[in-house]
PANU-726332 format. One record per residue (C-alpha): residue in one letter; x, y, z; residue number from 1. Coordinates in steps of 0.05 Angstrom, whole numbers, plus 5000, padded with zeros to 4 digits. Layout:
# PANU-726332
<rec A <X Y Z> NUM>
...
//
This chain:
# PANU-726332
<rec M <5000 5000 5000> 1>
<rec T <5027 5068 4981> 2>
<rec L <5029 5130 5026> 3>
<rec L <4972 5162 4987> 4>
<rec Q <4929 5099 4990> 5>
<rec N <4941 5093 5064> 6>
<rec I <4921 5165 5079> 7>
<rec K <4860 5161 5034> 8>
<rec L <4837 5097 5069> 9>
<rec Q <4840 5131 5137> 10>
<rec T <4813 5200 5118> 11>
<rec Q <4769 5195 5056> 12>
<rec F <4800 5259 5029> 13>
<rec S <4807 5261 4954> 14>
<rec E <4870 5232 4925> 15>
<rec K <4886 5298 4891> 16>
<rec S <4880 5336 4956> 17>
<rec I <4925 5286 4992> 18>
<rec A <4977 5284 4936> 19>
<rec N <4982 5360 4932> 20>
<rec T <4985 5368 5007> 21>
<rec V <5041 5316 5012> 22>
<rec K <5077 5351 4955> 23>
<rec L <5073 5418 4992> 24>
<rec L <5097 5386 5057> 25>
<rec N <5156 5355 5021> 26>
<rec E <5173 5425 4996> 27>
<rec D <5178 5448 5069> 28>
<rec C <5113 5487 5068> 29>
<rec T <5081 5498 5137> 30>
<rec I <5011 5478 5157> 31>
<rec P <4987 5550 5168> 32>
<rec F <5014 5571 5100> 33>
<rec I <4983 5511 5063> 34>
<rec S <4917 5520 5098> 35>
<rec R <4912 5595 5085> 36>
<rec Y <4945 5605 5018> 37>
<rec R <4941 5539 4979> 38>
<rec K <4867 5523 4984> 39>
<rec E <4860 5507 4910> 40>
<rec M <4915 5455 4915> 41>
<rec T <4888 5421 4978> 42>
<rec G <4815 5424 4961> 43>
<rec N <4803 5474 5017> 44>
<rec L <4829 5429 5073> 45>
<rec D <4834 5465 5140> 46>
<rec E <4892 5463 5189> 47>
<rec V <4864 5404 5228> 48>
<rec E <4855 5362 5165> 49>
<rec I <4925 5380 5140> 50>
<rec G <4952 5364 5209> 51>
<rec L <4920 5295 5204> 52>
<rec I <4955 5284 5138> 53>
<rec V <5021 5304 5170> 54>
<rec K <5009 5255 5227> 55>
<rec L <4990 5197 5181> 56>
<rec K <5048 5212 5135> 57>
<rec K <5097 5209 5193> 58>
<rec E <5066 5145 5220> 59>
<rec F <5070 5112 5151> 60>
<rec E <5142 5132 5141> 61>
<rec T <5161 5108 5210> 62>
<rec F <5126 5041 5196> 63>
<rec Q <5162 5033 5130> 64>
<rec K <5228 5049 5163> 65>
<rec R <5214 4995 5215> 66>
<rec K <5199 4945 5160> 67>
<rec D <5265 4962 5126> 68>
<rec T <5302 4953 5192> 69>
<rec I <5271 4884 5204> 70>
<rec L <5285 4862 5132> 71>
<rec K <5357 4882 5140> 72>
<rec A <5363 4845 5207> 73>
<rec L <5333 4782 5177> 74>
<rec D <5379 4787 5117> 75>
<rec E <5440 4794 5163> 76>
<rec Q <5418 4731 5199> 77>
<rec D <5415 4696 5132> 78>
<rec I <5343 4674 5144> 79>
<rec L <5306 4721 5096> 80>
<rec T <5268 4677 5047> 81>
<rec D <5223 4705 4993> 82>
<rec E <5163 4680 5032> 83>
<rec L <5185 4715 5096> 84>
<rec K <5202 4779 5059> 85>
<rec N <5132 4781 5028> 86>
<rec K <5100 4769 5096> 87>
<rec V <5139 4829 5124> 88>
<rec I <5120 4873 5065> 89>
<rec R <5046 4854 5070> 90>
<rec C <5041 4872 5145> 91>
<rec K <4990 4927 5155> 92>
<rec S <5003 4946 5227> 93>
<rec T <5062 4953 5275> 94>
<rec Q <5031 4900 5320> 95>
<rec E <5026 4850 5263> 96>
<rec L <5097 4865 5242> 97>
<rec E <5126 4857 5312> 98>
<rec D <5089 4792 5323> 99>
<rec L <5117 4765 5258> 100>
<rec Y <5188 4786 5276> 101>
<rec L <5185 4760 5348> 102>
<rec P <5211 4689 5334> 103>
<rec Y <5270 4717 5295> 104>
<rec K <5288 4773 5342> 105>
<rec K <5356 4766 5374> 106>
<rec K <5343 4748 5446> 107>
<rec R <5382 4756 5510> 108>
<rec K <5401 4691 5544> 109>
<rec T <5337 4654 5560> 110>
<rec K <5319 4586 5590> 111>
<rec A <5295 4565 5521> 112>
<rec E <5361 4585 5489> 113>
<rec T <5400 4546 5541> 114>
<rec A <5357 4485 5529> 115>
<rec R <5370 4490 5454> 116>
<rec K <5445 4492 5466> 117>
<rec N <5437 4429 5508> 118>
<rec G <5406 4394 5448> 119>
<rec L <5334 4391 5472> 120>
<rec E <5298 4424 5413> 121>
<rec P <5284 4356 5379> 122>
<rec L <5252 4331 5443> 123>
<rec A <5209 4395 5445> 124>
<rec K <5186 4381 5373> 125>
<rec I <5167 4310 5391> 126>
<rec I <5126 4332 5451> 127>
<rec M <5095 4389 5410> 128>
<rec G <5078 4339 5354> 129>
<rec Q <5035 4300 5404> 130>
<rec H <5048 4231 5374> 131>
<rec S <5034 4169 5415> 132>
<rec G <5092 4143 5456> 133>
<rec N <5123 4147 5525> 134>
<rec I <5153 4216 5534> 135>
<rec E <5199 4196 5591> 136>
<rec I <5229 4140 5550> 137>
<rec T <5238 4188 5492> 138>
<rec A <5270 4240 5539> 139>
<rec S <5322 4188 5562> 140>
<rec Q <5353 4192 5493> 141>
<rec Y <5373 4265 5505> 142>
<rec L <5414 4258 5568> 143>
<rec N <5486 4284 5568> 144>
<rec S <5537 4314 5614> 145>
<rec V <5491 4373 5629> 146>
<rec I <5423 4340 5624> 147>
<rec L <5430 4286 5676> 148>
<rec N <5359 4256 5679> 149>
<rec E <5293 4253 5643> 150>
<rec D <5260 4306 5686> 151>
<rec Q <5314 4357 5667> 152>
<rec A <5306 4339 5594> 153>
<rec I <5230 4348 5596> 154>
<rec E <5236 4412 5635> 155>
<rec G <5285 4441 5584> 156>
<rec A <5241 4420 5526> 157>
<rec G <5183 4454 5563> 158>
<rec F <5221 4520 5563> 159>
<rec I <5228 4516 5488> 160>
<rec I <5154 4499 5480> 161>
<rec A <5134 4556 5525> 162>
<rec E <5173 4603 5479> 163>
<rec W <5138 4574 5418> 164>
<rec V <5070 4584 5451> 165>
<rec N <5089 4655 5468> 166>
<rec E <5109 4668 5395> 167>
<rec N <5047 4637 5365> 168>
<rec I <5012 4693 5328> 169>
<rec S <4943 4660 5332> 170>
<rec V <4949 4652 5407> 171>
<rec R <4973 4723 5418> 172>
<rec N <4918 4753 5376> 173>
<rec R <4863 4714 5411> 174>
<rec L <4890 4731 5480> 175>
<rec R <4900 4803 5458> 176>
<rec R <4826 4809 5442> 177>
<rec I <4807 4780 5510> 178>
<rec Y <4853 4830 5545> 179>
<rec E <4824 4888 5504> 180>
<rec R <4753 4868 5523> 181>
<rec N <4758 4839 5592> 182>
<rec A <4822 4863 5627> 183>
<rec L <4812 4889 5697> 184>
<rec I <4857 4942 5728> 185>
<rec S <4866 4936 5803> 186>
<rec T <4908 4971 5855> 187>
<rec K <4932 4958 5926> 188>
<rec I <4964 5004 5976> 189>
<rec T <5039 4994 5987> 190>
<rec S <5075 4987 6053> 191>
<rec K <5106 5055 6038> 192>
<rec S <5037 5088 6040> 193>
<rec K <5018 5054 6105> 194>
<rec K <5079 5084 6140> 195>
<rec L <5067 5156 6117> 196>
<rec E <5032 5179 6180> 197>
<rec V <5100 5198 6209> 198>
<rec D <5114 5244 6151> 199>
<rec S <5058 5296 6146> 200>
<rec I <5080 5325 6079> 201>
<rec A <5086 5257 6046> 202>
<rec F <5021 5236 6079> 203>
<rec D <4984 5296 6049> 204>
<rec K <5012 5279 5981> 205>
<rec A <4990 5207 5987> 206>
<rec Q <4919 5228 6006> 207>
<rec K <4909 5255 5936> 208>
<rec F <4910 5183 5914> 209>
<rec K <4869 5156 5972> 210>
<rec D <4813 5134 5926> 211>
<rec Y <4860 5085 5891> 212>
<rec F <4889 5050 5952> 213>
<rec D <4842 4992 5938> 214>
<rec W <4809 4998 5870> 215>
<rec N <4788 4955 5812> 216>
<rec E <4748 4965 5748> 217>
<rec S <4746 4946 5675> 218>
<rec L <4807 4975 5640> 219>
<rec N <4769 4994 5577> 220>
<rec R <4719 5034 5619> 221>
<rec C <4770 5069 5661> 222>
<rec P <4768 5145 5645> 223>
<rec S <4834 5175 5620> 224>
<rec H <4843 5220 5681> 225>
<rec R <4834 5162 5729> 226>
<rec L <4884 5118 5693> 227>
<rec L <4936 5173 5692> 228>
<rec A <4923 5186 5766> 229>
<rec M <4934 5113 5783> 230>
<rec L <4997 5109 5741> 231>
<rec R <5024 5171 5777> 232>
<rec A <5007 5140 5845> 233>
<rec E <5044 5077 5824> 234>
<rec N <5105 5117 5800> 235>
<rec E <5108 5153 5866> 236>
<rec G <5105 5087 5904> 237>
<rec F <5037 5094 5937> 238>
<rec I <5002 5035 5903> 239>
<rec R <5016 4972 5863> 240>
<rec L <4978 4965 5798> 241>
<rec K <4957 4901 5762> 242>
<rec I <4925 4886 5695> 243>
<rec E <4893 4817 5693> 244>
<rec I <4842 4773 5658> 245>
<rec E <4813 4707 5682> 246>
<rec K <4870 4657 5678> 247>
<rec E <4824 4599 5662> 248>
<rec D <4797 4636 5601> 249>
<rec A <4867 4648 5576> 250>
<rec I <4890 4576 5587> 251>
<rec D <4828 4550 5551> 252>
<rec V <4844 4593 5490> 253>
<rec I <4916 4568 5487> 254>
<rec D <4896 4495 5499> 255>
<rec Q <4847 4498 5441> 256>
<rec R <4902 4521 5394> 257>
<rec I <4959 4478 5419> 258>
<rec I <4932 4412 5446> 259>
<rec K <4906 4367 5390> 260>
<rec N <4893 4300 5425> 261>
<rec N <4899 4259 5489> 262>
<rec S <4968 4232 5476> 263>
<rec D <5021 4224 5529> 264>
<rec S <5044 4294 5512> 265>
<rec K <4980 4327 5537> 266>
<rec Q <4998 4328 5611> 267>
<rec Y <5065 4360 5596> 268>
<rec L <5037 4410 5546> 269>
<rec E <4986 4433 5598> 270>
<rec K <5042 4447 5646> 271>
<rec F <5084 4483 5593> 272>
<rec I <5025 4524 5570> 273>
<rec D <5012 4546 5642> 274>
<rec D <5085 4567 5646> 275>
<rec A <5083 4603 5579> 276>
<rec Y <5022 4643 5601> 277>
<rec K <5046 4660 5671> 278>
<rec R <5119 4676 5653> 279>
<rec L <5115 4703 5582> 280>
<rec L <5046 4718 5553> 281>
<rec A <5011 4750 5613> 282>
<rec P <5067 4800 5629> 283>
<rec A <5075 4819 5556> 284>
<rec L <5002 4826 5539> 285>
<rec S <4982 4860 5603> 286>
<rec N <5037 4911 5591> 287>
<rec E <5015 4918 5519> 288>
<rec V <4942 4931 5535> 289>
<rec L <4963 4979 5591> 290>
<rec Q <5008 5017 5542> 291>
<rec K <4950 5022 5493> 292>
<rec A <4904 5048 5547> 293>
<rec K <4959 5097 5569> 294>
<rec E <4968 5120 5497> 295>
<rec K <4893 5132 5492> 296>
<rec A <4893 5169 5558> 297>
<rec D <4953 5210 5536> 298>
<rec N <4917 5230 5472> 299>
<rec I <4855 5252 5510> 300>
<rec A <4897 5291 5561> 301>
<rec I <4938 5324 5506> 302>
<rec E <4875 5342 5468> 303>
<rec V <4846 5374 5530> 304>
<rec F <4911 5412 5543> 305>
<rec A <4914 5435 5470> 306>
<rec K <4842 5461 5472> 307>
<rec N <4855 5498 5536> 308>
<rec L <4921 5527 5510> 309>
<rec K <4887 5551 5447> 310>
<rec Q <4832 5585 5486> 311>
<rec L <4883 5617 5533> 312>
<rec L <4929 5642 5477> 313>
<rec L <4869 5670 5440> 314>
<rec G <4845 5703 5504> 315>
<rec S <4817 5773 5502> 316>
<rec P <4871 5827 5494> 317>
<rec L <4862 5896 5524> 318>
<rec G <4902 5925 5467> 319>
<rec E <4949 5985 5468> 320>
<rec K <4937 6018 5536> 321>
<rec N <4984 6047 5588> 322>
<rec V <4983 5995 5644> 323>
<rec L <5001 5996 5717> 324>
<rec A <5014 5923 5736> 325>
<rec I <5018 5897 5807> 326>
<rec D <5048 5831 5830> 327>
<rec P <5015 5827 5899> 328>
<rec G <5047 5801 5963> 329>
<rec F <5044 5808 6039> 330>
<rec R <5111 5809 6075> 331>
<rec S <5154 5823 6014> 332>
<rec G <5106 5877 5989> 333>
<rec C <5071 5889 5923> 334>
<rec K <5115 5898 5861> 335>
<rec V <5087 5955 5818> 336>
<rec V <5109 5970 5746> 337>
<rec C <5086 6020 5694> 338>
<rec L <5084 6000 5620> 339>
<rec D <5070 6044 5560> 340>
<rec R <5021 6024 5505> 341>
<rec Q <5072 5981 5470> 342>
<rec G <5089 5944 5534> 343>
<rec N <5155 5980 5545> 344>
<rec F <5179 5985 5618> 345>
<rec K <5175 6055 5647> 346>
<rec K <5178 6052 5723> 347>
<rec Y <5183 6005 5783> 348>
<rec E <5162 6014 5855> 349>
<rec T <5150 5969 5916> 350>
<rec I <5092 5984 5962> 351>
<rec F <5073 5951 6029> 352>
<rec P <4998 5960 6039> 353>
<rec H <4987 5894 6076> 354>
<rec P <5010 5863 6142> 355>
<rec P <5059 5866 6174> 356>
<rec Q <5076 5937 6148> 357>
<rec K <5003 5960 6135> 358>
<rec E <5025 6022 6096> 359>
<rec S <4959 6026 6059> 360>
<rec A <4954 6103 6057> 361>
<rec L <5025 6111 6032> 362>
<rec S <5015 6055 5981> 363>
<rec S <4951 6088 5954> 364>
<rec K <4988 6154 5948> 365>
<rec K <5044 6122 5907> 366>
<rec I <4994 6088 5861> 367>
<rec I <4959 6154 5848> 368>
<rec E <5025 6188 5833> 369>
<rec L <5044 6133 5783> 370>
<rec V <4975 6134 5750> 371>
<rec N <4980 6209 5739> 372>
<rec K <5053 6212 5718> 373>
<rec Y <5049 6155 5667> 374>
<rec N <4978 6169 5643> 375>
<rec I <4956 6100 5665> 376>
<rec E <4893 6076 5630> 377>
<rec T <4882 6010 5665> 378>
<rec I <4909 5969 5724> 379>
<rec A <4928 5895 5723> 380>
<rec I <4933 5855 5788> 381>
<rec G <4962 5785 5792> 382>
<rec D <4915 5732 5820> 383>
<rec G <4966 5702 5869> 384>
<rec T <4977 5713 5943> 385>
<rec A <4946 5778 5970> 386>
<rec S <4909 5789 5904> 387>
<rec R <4840 5801 5935> 388>
<rec E <4868 5848 5987> 389>
<rec T <4907 5887 5935> 390>
<rec E <4846 5891 5889> 391>
<rec Q <4804 5919 5946> 392>
<rec L <4858 5971 5962> 393>
<rec V <4860 5995 5890> 394>
<rec K <4784 5997 5884> 395>
<rec N <4781 6042 5945> 396>
<rec I <4827 6093 5912> 397>
<rec K <4791 6154 5883> 398>
<rec F <4825 6169 5817> 399>
<rec K <4811 6231 5776> 400>
<rec R <4782 6188 5721> 401>
<rec E <4752 6118 5716> 402>
<rec I <4807 6066 5711> 403>
<rec P <4787 5994 5697> 404>
<rec I <4818 5942 5743> 405>
<rec F <4833 5872 5718> 406>
<rec V <4854 5810 5757> 407>
<rec V <4903 5773 5713> 408>
<rec S <4925 5700 5718> 409>
<rec E <4997 5693 5743> 410>
<rec A <5003 5621 5717> 411>
<rec G <5073 5613 5690> 412>
<rec A <5095 5685 5706> 413>
<rec S <5148 5660 5755> 414>
<rec I <5173 5612 5702> 415>
<rec Y <5181 5669 5653> 416>
<rec S <5213 5716 5704> 417>
<rec A <5271 5667 5715> 418>
<rec S <5278 5646 5643> 419>
<rec K <5332 5661 5592> 420>
<rec I <5282 5702 5552> 421>
<rec A <5266 5747 5611> 422>
<rec R <5340 5756 5627> 423>
<rec E <5353 5777 5555> 424>
<rec E <5294 5826 5556> 425>
<rec F <5309 5855 5625> 426>
<rec P <5381 5837 5644> 427>
<rec K <5385 5888 5701> 428>
<rec K <5316 5874 5731> 429>
<rec D <5300 5829 5790> 430>
<rec V <5257 5767 5778> 431>
<rec T <5199 5799 5817> 432>
<rec V <5201 5860 5771> 433>
<rec R <5200 5816 5710> 434>
<rec G <5141 5778 5738> 435>
<rec A <5101 5843 5747> 436>
<rec I <5119 5864 5676> 437>
<rec S <5094 5798 5650> 438>
<rec I <5027 5807 5686> 439>
<rec G <5017 5875 5654> 440>
<rec R <5037 5853 5585> 441>
<rec R <4992 5792 5592> 442>
<rec L <4933 5839 5599> 443>
<rec Q <4954 5879 5538> 444>
<rec D <4965 5818 5494> 445>
<rec P <4960 5748 5524> 446>
<rec L <4986 5714 5461> 447>
<rec A <5049 5757 5455> 448>
<rec E <5068 5745 5527> 449>
<rec L <5047 5672 5537> 450>
<rec V <5089 5647 5478> 451>
<rec K <5150 5663 5520> 452>
<rec I <5131 5610 5571> 453>
<rec D <5139 5535 5564> 454>
<rec A <5067 5515 5550> 455>
<rec K <5070 5458 5601> 456>
<rec S <5083 5509 5656> 457>
<rec I <5019 5549 5643> 458>
<rec G <4978 5499 5682> 459>
<rec V <4916 5491 5639> 460>
<rec G <4919 5416 5628> 461>
<rec Q <4913 5351 5667> 462>
<rec Y <4971 5305 5682> 463>
<rec Q <5014 5341 5630> 464>
<rec H <5078 5315 5662> 465>
<rec D <5054 5243 5659> 466>
<rec V <5037 5239 5585> 467>
<rec D <5083 5225 5525> 468>
<rec Q <5127 5287 5527> 469>
<rec V <5147 5286 5454> 470>
<rec K <5075 5280 5431> 471>
<rec L <5054 5334 5480> 472>
<rec K <5108 5383 5456> 473>
<rec N <5091 5371 5383> 474>
<rec E <5017 5384 5396> 475>
<rec L <5028 5446 5438> 476>
<rec D <5078 5474 5388> 477>
<rec T <5025 5464 5334> 478>
<rec V <4973 5501 5377> 479>
<rec V <5021 5560 5389> 480>
<rec S <5037 5564 5315> 481>
<rec H <4963 5562 5296> 482>
<rec C <4945 5618 5345> 483>
<rec V <5004 5663 5326> 484>
<rec N <4990 5657 5252> 485>
<rec L <4915 5664 5260> 486>
<rec V <4923 5731 5295> 487>
<rec G <4983 5755 5255> 488>
<rec V <5045 5790 5282> 489>
<rec N <5066 5863 5281> 490>
<rec I <5137 5854 5256> 491>
<rec N <5158 5922 5285> 492>
<rec T <5139 5907 5357> 493>
<rec A <5140 5831 5363> 494>
<rec S <5189 5796 5409> 495>
<rec K <5236 5743 5384> 496>
<rec S <5192 5691 5419> 497>
<rec L <5131 5713 5380> 498>
<rec L <5167 5717 5314> 499>
<rec T <5195 5647 5324> 500>
<rec S <5125 5618 5318> 501>
<rec V <5109 5653 5252> 502>
<rec S <5103 5606 5193> 503>
<rec G <5171 5594 5160> 504>
<rec I <5211 5638 5208> 505>
<rec G <5239 5598 5267> 506>
<rec E <5286 5620 5322> 507>
<rec K <5348 5640 5281> 508>
<rec L <5310 5682 5231> 509>
<rec A <5270 5714 5288> 510>
<rec E <5336 5735 5319> 511>
<rec N <5358 5764 5252> 512>
<rec I <5293 5802 5244> 513>
<rec V <5300 5834 5313> 514>
<rec A <5374 5850 5299> 515>
<rec Y <5357 5882 5232> 516>
<rec R <5300 5922 5264> 517>
<rec D <5346 5947 5320> 518>
<rec E <5399 5968 5269> 519>
<rec N <5355 5998 5214> 520>
<rec G <5292 6019 5250> 521>
<rec A <5221 5998 5235> 522>
<rec F <5204 5959 5172> 523>
<rec I <5165 6003 5123> 524>
<rec S <5142 5948 5076> 525>
<rec R <5137 5873 5070> 526>
<rec A <5186 5877 5012> 527>
<rec E <5239 5902 5061> 528>
<rec I <5233 5837 5100> 529>
<rec K <5273 5804 5044> 530>
<rec K <5334 5845 5066> 531>
<rec V <5338 5807 5132> 532>
<rec P <5402 5764 5131> 533>
<rec R <5388 5692 5112> 534>
<rec L <5314 5704 5101> 535>
<rec G <5308 5673 5033> 536>
<rec A <5251 5667 4983> 537>
<rec K <5221 5605 5016> 538>
<rec A <5218 5636 5085> 539>
<rec F <5189 5700 5056> 540>
<rec E <5136 5660 5019> 541>
<rec Q <5116 5621 5081> 542>
<rec G <5117 5679 5130> 543>
<rec A <5100 5744 5094> 544>
<rec G <5025 5736 5098> 545>
<rec F <5027 5730 5173> 546>
<rec L <5074 5789 5186> 547>
<rec R <5039 5856 5192> 548>
<rec I <5067 5926 5180> 549>
<rec I <5022 5979 5210> 550>
<rec N <5022 6048 5178> 551>
<rec G <5070 6024 5123> 552>
<rec K <5075 6046 5051> 553>
<rec N <5024 5995 5026> 554>
<rec P <4960 5985 5067> 555>
<rec L <4958 5913 5044> 556>
<rec D <5020 5901 5086> 557>
<rec N <4975 5906 5147> 558>
<rec S <4929 5851 5122> 559>
<rec A <4928 5776 5112> 560>
<rec V <4931 5785 5036> 561>
<rec H <4995 5751 5014> 562>
<rec P <5044 5794 4972> 563>
<rec E <5036 5743 4916> 564>
<rec S <4964 5766 4909> 565>
<rec Y <4977 5841 4909> 566>
<rec S <4972 5843 4833> 567>
<rec T <4903 5810 4838> 568>
<rec V <4880 5865 4886> 569>
<rec K <4906 5916 4836> 570>
<rec K <4864 5884 4781> 571>
<rec M <4803 5884 4826> 572>
<rec A <4811 5959 4839> 573>
<rec K <4821 5973 4765> 574>
<rec S <4758 5934 4747> 575>
<rec L <4719 5981 4792> 576>
<rec N <4755 6044 4767> 577>
<rec T <4785 6058 4834> 578>
<rec T <4851 6052 4871> 579>
<rec E <4874 5998 4919> 580>
<rec N <4873 6048 4976> 581>
<rec E <4801 6067 4961> 582>
<rec L <4781 5994 4955> 583>
<rec I <4807 5972 5023> 584>
<rec G <4753 5976 5075> 585>
<rec N <4700 5999 5025> 586>
<rec T <4646 5946 5033> 587>
<rec K <4600 5980 4982> 588>
<rec L <4653 5977 4927> 589>
<rec L <4674 5907 4946> 590>
<rec S <4602 5883 4941> 591>
<rec N <4605 5898 4866> 592>
<rec L <4665 5853 4854> 593>
<rec Q <4654 5794 4807> 594>
<rec L <4704 5746 4837> 595>
<rec T <4698 5695 4780> 596>
<rec H <4731 5747 4733> 597>
<rec F <4796 5739 4771> 598>
<rec I <4802 5664 4771> 599>
<rec T <4868 5639 4741> 600>
<rec D <4904 5573 4737> 601>
<rec K <4936 5590 4805> 602>
<rec I <4882 5629 4841> 603>
<rec G <4813 5601 4850> 604>
<rec L <4749 5622 4884> 605>
<rec P <4769 5602 4955> 606>
<rec T <4830 5647 4954> 607>
<rec L <4791 5704 4921> 608>
<rec Q <4738 5699 4975> 609>
<rec D <4792 5703 5028> 610>
<rec I <4821 5765 4994> 611>
<rec K <4754 5799 4991> 612>
<rec K <4739 5784 5064> 613>
<rec E <4806 5812 5084> 614>
<rec L <4797 5875 5043> 615>
<rec E <4731 5887 5079> 616>
<rec K <4765 5888 5147> 617>
<rec P <4840 5888 5138> 618>
<rec G <4882 5869 5199> 619>
<rec L <4821 5851 5240> 620>
<rec D <4840 5817 5305> 621>
<rec P <4797 5754 5312> 622>
<rec R <4800 5758 5388> 623>
<rec E <4747 5791 5432> 624>
<rec K <4767 5851 5474> 625>
<rec A <4781 5841 5549> 626>
<rec K <4724 5853 5597> 627>
<rec V <4727 5875 5670> 628>
<rec F <4707 5822 5721> 629>
<rec S <4695 5827 5796> 630>
<rec Y <4695 5771 5847> 631>
<rec D <4649 5771 5908> 632>
<rec P <4685 5818 5957> 633>
<rec N <4661 5777 6017> 634>
<rec I <4699 5714 5995> 635>
<rec K <4772 5719 6016> 636>
<rec T <4790 5648 6039> 637>
<rec I <4759 5579 6034> 638>
<rec N <4730 5589 6104> 639>
<rec D <4684 5642 6075> 640>
<rec V <4654 5594 6024> 641>
<rec I <4588 5562 6046> 642>
<rec S <4544 5511 6011> 643>
<rec G <4486 5544 5974> 644>
<rec M <4523 5608 5957> 645>
<rec I <4516 5637 5887> 646>
<rec L <4583 5666 5865> 647>
<rec P <4615 5697 5803> 648>
<rec G <4676 5660 5777> 649>
<rec I <4724 5651 5719> 650>
<rec V <4738 5584 5686> 651>
<rec N <4813 5572 5695> 652>
<rec N <4820 5500 5673> 653>
<rec V <4779 5451 5632> 654>
<rec T <4790 5376 5639> 655>
<rec A <4757 5313 5612> 656>
<rec F <4716 5306 5676> 657>
<rec G <4693 5379 5685> 658>
<rec C <4723 5447 5696> 659>
<rec F <4756 5487 5751> 660>
<rec V <4732 5556 5768> 661>
<rec S <4768 5611 5805> 662>
<rec I <4721 5646 5855> 663>
<rec G <4775 5694 5879> 664>
<rec I <4812 5651 5930> 665>
<rec K <4872 5605 5928> 666>
<rec E <4830 5542 5918> 667>
<rec S <4793 5534 5853> 668>
<rec G <4725 5499 5855> 669>
<rec L <4707 5439 5811> 670>
<rec I <4645 5435 5768> 671>
<rec H <4640 5361 5753> 672>
<rec I <4616 5347 5682> 673>
<rec S <4550 5322 5710> 674>
<rec N <4538 5391 5740> 675>
<rec L <4552 5431 5677> 676>
<rec S <4486 5417 5643> 677>
<rec E <4418 5388 5657> 678>
<rec T <4428 5343 5596> 679>
<rec F <4483 5292 5583> 680>
<rec I <4547 5320 5552> 681>
<rec K <4611 5284 5531> 682>
<rec D <4658 5343 5530> 683>
<rec P <4659 5401 5580> 684>
<rec N <4681 5446 5521> 685>
<rec E <4610 5440 5495> 686>
<rec I <4588 5484 5553> 687>
<rec V <4648 5524 5579> 688>
<rec K <4712 5555 5553> 689>
<rec L <4775 5577 5588> 690>
<rec Q <4772 5648 5617> 691>
<rec Q <4696 5647 5611> 692>
<rec H <4659 5689 5663> 693>
<rec V <4607 5645 5698> 694>
<rec T <4560 5643 5756> 695>
<rec V <4564 5582 5801> 696>
<rec K <4528 5551 5860> 697>
<rec V <4569 5521 5917> 698>
<rec L <4548 5449 5928> 699>
<rec N <4598 5428 5981> 700>
<rec V <4661 5451 6016> 701>
<rec D <4715 5405 6045> 702>
<rec V <4762 5453 6082> 703>
<rec Q <4809 5398 6106> 704>
<rec R <4821 5371 6035> 705>
<rec K <4815 5441 6005> 706>
<rec R <4761 5420 5956> 707>
<rec I <4700 5459 5933> 708>
<rec G <4644 5428 5892> 709>
<rec L <4606 5474 5846> 710>
<rec K <4547 5474 5797> 711>
<rec L <4541 5518 5736> 712>
<rec E <4484 5567 5742> 713>
<rec N <4486 5604 5676> 714>
//
């Protein structure tokens, strides 16, 4: 089966769309570029569909590479017959391929291998053949200086037979199906957990997994989050985990495929089969089915994380406003910074409005001075320690004009403040100052600031440190790239981190763009981008449409219209007897365009429709604007939360089993999926999104375990 046939079988996309997409990928085109600017070639496939082709292409190529490796290994062993070669080539799955290769794989020293060296393989074949005859008498013919008696001979032959049973493809496939349908996952508490009472910290940690100290359920019904929780508990030594099926069912399956009659061999074969299952098949297949379940759980967790990250990155920006940002604290004070409309650092102060200093009057005075001096238009307060108290302080200040106050998530701000990126941006600033700057910039433009932080550290997933890290990174990188290219990047203000995620740019070219900008000043046209060292024609093709130049020579440079289509826009304007400048933003003129007149062998209707849409609202930010939100001022700690309360909140994490909501205190409350809607839903994302403002009802409060149960009210 060819690559194209394989992808078509799994996607049902047209062969032409698949072939053209693969061709573009092989030419080093990026997913955002292909999706946006090559719609005619792909048949209008979107980023998700193109991403699926990328995934299937990689899997197919990896599979083919594994086949080549196995064929080479078999050839080197001088056992590659035409029949075996054809079997390898015809394999349709990795599982089928590895089962086929298992008998030929070079093994470490095993009991079966030792028995072969002692000349017992012929005896094993006789027993396996199940012919009539006395096995003990037959075994006596295989005694030697190492094999001293018949029992040793039969035992050695049994090890060989057990290996054959283990390598029997029919047996493995039948047992595999039983494991997939009927496997039970069970857990037991370890002696380590029982002794934790003497260590309060470790005991508190273990209590998170208390539900799994004695647990069992069907593996194929085990939710992804529960499986990952049990695996983490096992890794940390709190529980022992087992995957099992009924042994009798497994033995019956093997007996039916191995034992043919009631010959003298039967009693021995039954013993060897039992050994094969217990020592070889059960460990291998239980591990295999667990790994499959883990892979499925990983995929679900990664999907949840990716959805959350996308929502967070595309969070509502405040836009270009002068911001006073506060990183709140008690003993160490509140770190206050002032930023201009482009996010440039202007001033830093530390105030001590809270205990033990309690300098609230002096702190308020300083804030007023900063607001007036730097023409502050809004205030951002981090949502960490002392956030509520700081918010209340600022709200009590009487400014000369109305100044909106936003509480901003600090998730990942400490990671950024100690990072290499932060040190490069602010080499002479303390980590606390950098953290406050990040809070303020996050309000101005969440996407531009959050791309500087390792996505795993943002804290909007579930068990992100327990899943396949390579797969997680690839998926999160794809999400970041999608968001950055969807919004577009102002090349004259973007950081190196933001530019790195632009289609076709990457880290080195991002550095070169910033260096060129620092040396030559702002870019005045997209054409000038070609002057950046090492930024060749391919990189320009891939990235130009996503790089914006505001107030440049050509208004199209601040749009998603690709430079390769500028001539088409010129033709459109000419057809309406107007100029390009007059056409941009003029919906009345644009409504008169006959798009079919501009179709060529390279540009079709999908691209022309995109161009028209962009001309109607050039440079439009797809994100909603930030909105002010206020928590209930009476809720300051978990002790203030009482069952039955109706409270405002912000969704700060969405998982497969529900969502977490900040109600203005350290502990977030959980709305279980069953409490999100009156009707059944499969995915919490059907109802809620990250950063959504919601109203919730408190169902229960467990102060000792720091848990709050909520129900969605709106």
